[in-house]
VOTOR-917479 format. One record per atom (N, C-alpha, C): residue in one letter; y, x, z. Coordinates in steps of 0.05 Angstrom, whole numbers, padded with zeros to 5 digits, always signed. Example, Ala and Ser with C-alpha at 12.3 -4.5 7.8 and 13.67 -1.06 7.14 Angstrom:
# residues 2
A-00114+00264+00156A-00090+00246+00156A-00066+00264+00156S-00045+00257+00142S-00021+00273+00143S+00001+00258+00157
//
This chain:
# residues 267
M-00023+00092+00555M-00031+00117+00542M-00037+00112+00513Y-00027+00128+00495Y-00031+00125+00467Y-00056+00140+00458P-00070+00130+00438P-00096+00141+00431P-00095+00167+00416S-00116+00182+00418S-00120+00205+00401S-00137+00196+00378V-00124+00187+00356V-00138+00175+00334V-00156+00195+00320S-00151+00220+00324S-00168+00241+00311S-00195+00242+00324N-00198+00231+00348N-00224+00231+00361N-00236+00204+00360T-00250+00198+00337T-00259+00171+00332T-00289+00171+00324S-00306+00184+00339S-00334+00186+00332S-00347+00158+00331K-00339+00140+00349K-00349+00113+00348K-00342+00099+00322F-00318+00105+00313F-00309+00093+00287F-00326+00103+00264Y-00333+00128+00264Y-00349+00138+00243Y-00377+00126+00243T-00388+00122+00267T-00415+00111+00270T-00416+00082+00260L-00395+00066+00267L-00396+00038+00260L-00387+00033+00232I-00368+00047+00222I-00357+00042+00195I-00372+00057+00174G-00385+00079+00181G-00400+00094+00162G-00383+00111+00145N-00364+00125+00157N-00345+00141+00142N-00346+00171+00150E-00371+00180+00155E-00375+00207+00166E-00364+00228+00147D-00364+00222+00121D-00356+00243+00102D-00326+00248+00102M-00311+00231+00117M-00282+00235+00118M-00273+00244+00146E-00291+00258+00160E-00284+00266+00187E-00259+00283+00188V-00242+00277+00208V-00216+00290+00209V-00218+00319+00217K-00202+00336+00204K-00201+00364+00211K-00187+00367+00238P-00191+00389+00252P-00178+00394+00277P-00147+00394+00274K-00133+00388+00295K-00104+00387+00294K-00091+00413+00287H-00106+00435+00292H-00094+00461+00286H-00101+00471+00258A-00109+00453+00240A-00115+00460+00213A-00091+00473+00200S-00095+00492+00182S-00073+00506+00170S-00055+00488+00154S-00030+00493+00154S-00010+00476+00140S-00009+00485+00111P+00001+00467+00093P+00003+00474+00064P+00019+00499+00059A+00039+00504+00077A+00055+00528+00073A+00040+00554+00076M+00017+00552+00091M+00001+00576+00097M-00021+00580+00075K-00023+00562+00056K-00044+00563+00036K-00034+00573+00010A-00053+00582-00007A-00046+00590-00034A-00036+00566-00049P-00019+00570-00069P-00008+00547-00085P-00029+00529-00096N-00050+00540-00108N-00071+00524-00120N-00086+00507-00099E-00091+00520-00076E-00105+00506-00054E-00088+00483-00043A-00062+00488-00039A-00043+00467-00029A-00042+00444-00049E-00040+00451-00075E-00039+00430-00096E-00064+00413-00096S-00087+00426-00092S-00113+00412-00091S-00114+00393-00067D-00104+00403-00044D-00103+00386-00020D-00085+00362-00024C-00062+00366-00037C-00043+00344-00043C-00056+00323-00060S-00071+00332-00081S-00084+00313-00099S-00106+00298-00084A-00121+00312-00066A-00141+00299-00050A-00129+00278-00032D-00106+00284-00020D-00092+00266-00002D-00084+00241-00018M-00073+00245-00042M-00065+00222-00058M-00088+00204-00065K-00111+00215-00071K-00135+00199-00076K-00143+00184-00052T-00142+00197-00029T-00149+00183-00004T-00131+00159+00001H-00105+00164-00001H-00086+00142+00003H-00090+00119-00016F-00096+00126-00041F-00102+00105-00061F-00126+00089-00053R-00148+00102-00046R-00172+00088-00038R-00168+00071-00013V-00153+00081+00006V-00148+00066+00031V-00131+00042+00026C-00111+00044+00008C-00094+00021+00002C-00110+00000-00014R-00128+00009-00031R-00146-00010-00044R-00164-00024-00024F-00173-00009-00004F-00188-00021+00019F-00172-00042+00033I-00146-00036+00039I-00128-00055+00052I-00126-00081+00035M-00121-00078+00009M-00117-00101-00008M-00142-00118-00010E-00165-00105-00014E-00190-00121-00018E-00199-00134+00008T-00196-00120+00031T-00204-00133+00056T-00183-00155+00063G-00158-00150+00055G-00138-00171+00060G-00145-00197+00045V-00155-00195+00021V-00164-00218+00006V-00187-00232+00020K-00206-00217+00030K-00229-00228+00044K-00221-00241+00070L-00199-00231+00082L-00189-00243+00107L-00170-00267+00102G-00165-00273+00077G-00148-00295+00070G-00118-00290+00075M-00110-00264+00074M-00082-00257+00078M-00065-00264+00054R-00041-00272+00059R-00022-00277+00038R-00012-00251+00026S+00002-00252+00004S+00010-00227-00010S+00030-00211+00007I+00049-00224+00021I+00069-00209+00036I+00056-00195+00060P+00038-00207+00076P+00025-00192+00097P+00009-00168+00087V-00004-00171+00064V-00019-00149+00052V+00001-00126+00044A+00023-00134+00032A+00043-00114+00025A+00054-00100+00050T+00058-00115+00071T+00068-00103+00096T+00048-00084+00107A+00022-00090+00106A+00001-00072+00116A+00002-00046+00100C+00005-00048+00074C+00006-00023+00057C+00031-00007+00064A+00054-00021+00068A+00079-00008+00074A+00077+00006+00101L+00065-00007+00121L+00060+00005+00147L+00044+00031+00145Y+00023+00029+00129Y+00005+00052+00125Y+00021+00075+00112H+00035+00069+00090H+00050+00091+00077H+00072+00102+00095R+00086+00085+00109R+00108+00094+00127R+00096+00112+00149F+00073+00104+00159F+00060+00121+00180F+00054+00149+00170Y+00043+00150+00146Y+00035+00176+00136Y+00058+00192+00123Q+00082+00181+00123Q+00105+00197+00116Q+00111+00218+00137S+00103+00213+00162S+00108+00232+00183S+00082+00239+00198A+00059+00232+00187A+00034+00239+00200A+00016+00252+00179S-00006+00264+00188S-00023+00279+00171S-00051+00266+00169L-00063+00266+00146L-00090+00257+00143L-00110+00275+00157Q-00101+00300+00162Q-00118+00319+00176Q-00119+00314+00206V-00103+00296+00215V-00102+00290+00244V-00110+00261+00249Y-00102+00242+00232Y-00107+00214+00238Y-00125+00201+00217E-00146+00188+00227E-00166+00176+00210E-00154+00153+00194P-00154+00155+00167P-00139+00136+00151P-00150+00107+00152Y-00176+00104+00154Y-00187+00077+00154Y-00182+00063+00180L-00181+00077+00202L-00174+00065+00227L-00144+00057+00227V-00127+00075+00216V-00099+00068+00213V-00096+00043+00196A-00111+00041+00174A-00110+00018+00156A-00118-00007+00171M-00139-00006+00186M-00147-00030+00201M-00125-00039+00221S-00113-00020+00234S-00092-00027+00253S-00067-00037+00238A-00062-00026+00214A-00039-00035+00198A-00043-00064+00190I-00068-00072+00183I-00074-00099+00176I-00069-00117+00200Y-00078-00109+00223Y-00075-00124+00248Y-00046-00128+00255L-00030-00106+00253L-00002-00107+00259L+00014-00124+00238A+00006-00121+00213A+00020-00136+00192A+00017-00166+00196G-00007-00174+00205G-00011-00203+00211G+00008-00213+00232K+00014-00196+00252K+00034-00204+00272K+00062-00205+00261V+00069-00184+00247V+00096-00182+00236V+00103-00205+00217E+00084-00213+00201E+00088-00234+00181E+00078-00261+00190E+00072-00263+00216E+00064-00288+00228E+00039-00301+00214Q+00020-00283+00208Q-00006-00293+00199Q-00027-00278+00217H-00030-00287+00241H-00045-00273+00261H-00075-00273+00253L-00087-00249+00257L-00115-00245+00250L-00130-00236+00275R-00154-00245+00278R-00170-00236+00301R-00181-00208+00295T-00181-00191+00316T-00191-00164+00312T-00220-00164+00305R-00235-00183+00316R-00264-00185+00309R-00268-00190+00279D-00251-00208+00268D-00254-00213+00239D-00247-00188+00222I-00225-00174+00231I-00217-00150+00216I-00239-00130+00217I-00251-00125+00240I-00272-00105+00243I-00296-00112+00227N-00305-00137+00228N-00329-00145+00213N-00325-00145+00183V-00301-00153+00174V-00296-00153+00145V-00295-00124+00135C-00282-00106+00150C-00280-00078+00143C-00308-00065+00143H-00324-00072+00163H-00351-00061+00164H-00368-00071+00140R-00365-00096+00134R-00379-00107+00111R-00370-00095+00085Y-00344-00089+00083Y-00333-00076+00059Y-00347-00049+00054L-00351-00034+00075L-00362-00007+00073L-00393-00007+00075H-00404-00029+00083H-00433-00032+00085H-00441-00059+00073A-00441-00060+00046A-00446-00085+00033A-00473-00097+00042G-00472-00123+00048G-00497-00137+00056G-00504-00134+00085S-00488-00120+00101S-00494-00115+00129S-00488-00141+00145E-00500-00143+00168E-00496-00165+00187E-00471-00159+00203P-00458-00180+00214P-00435-00176+00232P-00444-00158+00256L-00425-00143+00266L-00431-00125+00288L-00437-00140+00314D-00456-00130+00329D-00461-00142+00355D-00438-00137+00374L-00434-00155+00393L-00413-00152+00413L-00423-00134+00435D-00428-00109+00429D-00438-00091+00449D-00416-00071+00456S-00423-00051+00471S-00402-00032+00481S-00389-00017+00458E-00405-00010+00437E-00393+00004+00414E-00372-00013+00400F-00378-00039+00397F-00359-00057+00384F-00333-00058+00400W-00335-00060+00427W-00310-00062+00443W-00295-00036+00443E-00309-00014+00441E-00295+00012+00439E-00280+00014+00413L-00292+00004+00391L-00278+00004+00365L-00254-00015+00366R-00258-00038+00378R-00236-00057+00381R-00213-00044+00396D-00219-00030+00418D-00198-00017+00433D-00184+00004+00416S-00199+00018+00399S-00187+00038+00382S-00167+00026+00363V-00175+00003+00351V-00157-00011+00333V-00131-00019+00347V-00134-00031+00371V-00110-00040+00385V-00093-00017+00394Q-00105+00005+00404Q-00090+00028+00413Q-00076+00042+00389C-00090+00042+00366C-00078+00054+00342C-00054+00038+00333E-00055+00012+00338E-00032-00005+00331E-00007+00004+00348L-00012+00011+00373L+00010+00021+00390L+00020+00047+00380L+00002+00064+00370L+00010+00090+00359L+00027+00086+00334I+00020+00067+00317I+00036+00062+00293I+00064+00053+00301L+00065+00035+00320L+00091+00025+00330L+00108+00047+00340R+00096+00065+00355R+00111+00087+00367R+00120+00106+00345Q+00102+00112+00326Q+00108+00131+00304Q+00131+00120+00287L+00132+00094+00284L+00153+00082+00267L+00177+00072+00283N+00178+00080+00309N+00200+00072+00326N+00204+00042+00327F+00181+00028+00325F+00181-00001+00326F+00197-00014+00303Q+00202+00001+00282Q+00216-00010+00258Q+00194-00019+00238V+00184-00043+00241V+00161-00052+00226V+00167-00076+00208S+00192-00082+00204S+00200-00104+00186S+00209-00091+00159F+00199-00103+00138F+00204-00091+00111F+00217-00113+00093H+00235-00104+00076H+00246-00121+00055H+00230-00114+00030H+00213-00132+00022H+00195-00128-00001H+00209-00136-00027P+00200-00125-00049P+00212-00132-00075P+00205-00160-00086H+00187-00173-00073H+00176-00198-00084H+00198-00219-00089K+00216-00223-00069K+00237-00244-00073K+00256-00236-00095Y+00261-00210-00098Y+00279-00201-00119Y+00266-00205-00147L+00240-00198-00148L+00226-00202-00174L+00225-00231-00182L+00221-00249-00163L+00221-00277-00169L+00248-00286-00180H+00269-00277-00168H+00296-00284-00178H+00301-00273-00205Y+00293-00247-00210Y+00297-00235-00236Y+00281-00249-00258L+00256-00257-00252L+00239-00270-00271L+00251-00298-00279L+00261-00312-00259L+00273-00338-00265L+00297-00335-00283S+00313-00314-00279S+00336-00309-00295S+00328-00301-00324V+00308-00284-00326V+00299-00276-00353V+00287-00299-00368K+00272-00316-00353K+00261-00340-00366K+00283-00358-00377G+00306-00359-00363G+00328-00376-00373G+00341-00364-00397I+00340-00338-00400I+00352-00324-00423I+00334-00326-00448M+00308-00323-00444M+00290-00321-00467M+00285-00348-00480N+00276-00347-00504N+00267-00371-00518N+00243-00383-00504R+00243-00409-00501R+00221-00422-00486R+00194-00416-00497H+00190-00416-00523H+00164-00411-00535H+00156-00382-00532A+00176-00364-00535A+00170-00335-00531A+00161-00330-00503W+00173-00343-00483W+00165-00339-00455W+00137-00350-00450S+00131-00373-00461S+00105-00385-00456S+00081-00370-00468R+00086-00356-00490R+00064-00342-00503R+00062-00312-00495T+00081-00303-00478T+00081-00275-00470T+00078-00274-00439P+00057-00261-00429P+00052-00261-00400P+00069-00241-00385I+00095-00243-00389I+00113-00224-00375I+00112-00227-00345S+00112-00252-00336S+00112-00257-00307S+00086-00247-00294E+00063-00254-00306E+00038-00245-00294E+00035-00215-00294T+00045-00202-00315T+00043-00173-00316T+00061-00160-00295A+00085-00171-00292A+00104-00160-00272A+00093-00162-00244W+00081-00185-00238W+00070-00189-00211W+00046-00170-00207A+00030-00166-00227A+00007-00148-00225A+00016-00119-00221L+00037-00111-00235L+00048-00084-00232L+00059-00080-00204L+00073-00100-00194L+00084-00098-00167L+00062-00095-00147K+00042-00111-00149K+00019-00109-00130K+00006-00082-00132D+00002-00072-00155D-00011-00046-00159D+00006-00023-00148S+00033-00027-00148S+00051-00005-00139S+00046+00001-00110Y+00035-00018-00095Y+00030-00013-00066Y+00007+00005-00061H-00008+00013-00082H-00028+00034-00078H-00016+00061-00072G+00010+00064-00079G+00024+00089-00073G+00048+00083-00055P+00063+00104-00048P+00085+00101-00029P+00111+00091-00041L+00111+00079-00065L+00135+00071-00078L+00151+00051-00061C+00136+00034-00047C+00149+00013-00031C+00166+00024-00008V+00161+00049+00001V+00177+00060+00022V+00195+00083+00012R+00194+00088-00014R+00211+00109-00026R+00235+00097-00041H+00232+00073-00050H+00253+00061-00067H+00263+00035-00056P+00288+00028-00060P+00298+00002-00051P+00283-00020-00065P+00279-00043-00052P+00262-00064-00063P+00273-00075-00090Q+00300-00076-00092Q+00312-00086-00117Q+00305-00067-00141H+00305-00041-00135H+00299-00022-00157H+00270-00024-00165L+00252-00027-00146L+00223-00029-00153L+00218-00055-00169A+00231-00077-00161A+00228-00102-00175A+00238-00100-00204L+00261-00087-00207L+00272-00084-00234L+00254-00066-00252A+00243-00045-00240A+00227-00026-00255A+00202-00040-00266V+00188-00056-00249V+00164-00069-00259V+00170-00090-00279L+00193-00103-00276L+00201-00123-00297L+00208-00109-00323Y+00222-00086-00321Y+00229-00071-00345Y+00203-00062-00359L+00184-00052-00344L+00159-00043-00356L+00143-00066-00368S+00144-00089-00356S+00130-00113-00366S+00143-00121-00393L+00169-00121-00394L+00183-00128-00419L+00177-00108-00441Q+00177-00083-00434Q+00172-00061-00453Q+00143-00063-00464S+00125-00071-00447S+00097-00072-00454S+00092-00092-00477Y+00108-00113-00478Y+00105-00134-00498Y+00127-00133-00520G+00143-00111-00519G+00163-00108-00539G+00185-00129-00538V+00190-00140-00515V+00211-00160-00512V+00237-00147-00507E+00258-00154-00522E+00285-00144-00518E+00303-00167-00511L+00318-00163-00489L+00337-00183-00481L+00364-00179-00494P+00380-00200-00497P+00406-00197-00510P+00423-00175-00496V+00438-00160-00512V+00455-00139-00502V+00484-00150-00498G+00495-00145-00475G+00522-00154-00470G+00540-00130-00464A+00561-00135-00448A+00579-00113-00440A+00565-00091-00424V+00545-00100-00409V+00529-00080-00394V+00500-00086-00399E+00482-00067-00392E+00453-00072-00396E+00444-00094-00377W+00422-00108-00386W+00413-00131-00370W+00406-00124-00342W+00394-00100-00337W+00386-00093-00310W+00410-00088-00292Q+00433-00080-00303Q+00456-00075-00287Q+00469-00102-00278V+00463-00123-00293V+00472-00149-00284V+00459-00157-00257F+00434-00149-00255F+00419-00155-00230F+00425-00135-00208C+00429-00110-00215C+00432-00089-00195C+00451-00068-00206E+00476-00067-00197E+00497-00051-00209E+00491-00021-00205E+00480-00013-00182E+00478+00015-00176E+00455+00030-00189I+00436+00015-00200I+00412+00028-00212I+00419+00039-00240T+00406+00062-00247T+00410+00074-00273T+00384+00073-00288K+00386+00077-00315K+00361+00077-00331K+00343+00099-00323A+00355+00122-00315A+00338+00145-00307A+00322+00138-00282E+00334+00123-00263E+00319+00115-00239E+00297+00096-00246I+00302+00077-00264I+00282+00058-00273I+00258+00074-00286E+00264+00092-00303E+00244+00108-00316E+00228+00125-00297S+00241+00135-00277S+00228+00151-00256S+00208+00134-00241I+00216+00110-00233I+00197+00092-00219I+00174+00084-00237I+00180+00078-00262I+00158+00071-00281I+00138+00094-00283T+00148+00118-00284T+00130+00141-00285T+00112+00142-00261D+00123+00137-00238D+00106+00136-00213D+00086+00114-00214V+00093+00091-00225V+00075+00068-00227V+00052+00075-00246L+00058+00087-00269L+00038+00094-00288L+00019+00116-00278Q+00029+00133-00261Q+00013+00154-00249Q-00009+00142-00230L-00002+00119-00219L-00022+00105-00202L-00046+00096-00218Y-00041+00088-00243Y-00064+00080-00260Y-00081+00104-00268D-00068+00127-00271D-00084+00152-00275D-00100+00158-00250M-00088+00153-00227M-00103+00158-00202M-00126+00139-00199E-00123+00115-00208E-00145+00095-00207E-00169+00105-00223A-00164+00117-00246A-00186+00128-00263A-00200+00150-00249K-00185+00166-00234K-00197+00189-00220K-00212+00180-00195C-00206+00157-00184C-00218+00148-00159C-00242+00130-00164T-00249+00124-00190T-00271+00106-00195T-00296+00122-00202
//
């Protein structure tokens, strides 16, 4: 039997997230609302997704997760909410289950007890680990059952091709093209990796091919430092990926920059 993740009163009690209680499943749809109200709800949902992905990344660091499992957890979360509603499913519970599932997918297994305690500590700074009482085991069961819900919602398609390997290849190629001294004094690589990591705060990882996302963050990194690569018969980015256009790159960059605007609104 799959869980009703919208009924998670134990989760609220233990995690301390009462202010985000889920609305009933029969809540009105955006199509039934006034334009301003629907736009406000969309903005609120984007802020929630941003905060929850930041929660995934920061708890992932505390759990000692590698970058790819953390990226997979964010991708699972975004893919789930492509066909699910925040008004029905508790986002922090989905995030915890996404972390748990990502550990399995990327072969970095994590104990549910560690995930629960780290997440509880994240939301209750300075708190003690949870006692192994009935409430803890009910929460643990919720995490495990929500994992099954995610698997079912995604039709068990939980493997992702991340942009990381493409970005590594592109950076090595650019390093070979650039002057050695110019490369060493310009943090192009560090900036590109930071941009890629930050892009997972939004759904870019499930909206764009990994090659395109990797090229976009590299393009933005180069532009940030005013670095221009030699011009040949074709643009440098078309050497790496023939099908991408400059318009597509600029569109992705716009989405990435909007995430930094969202960060300012969420602090």
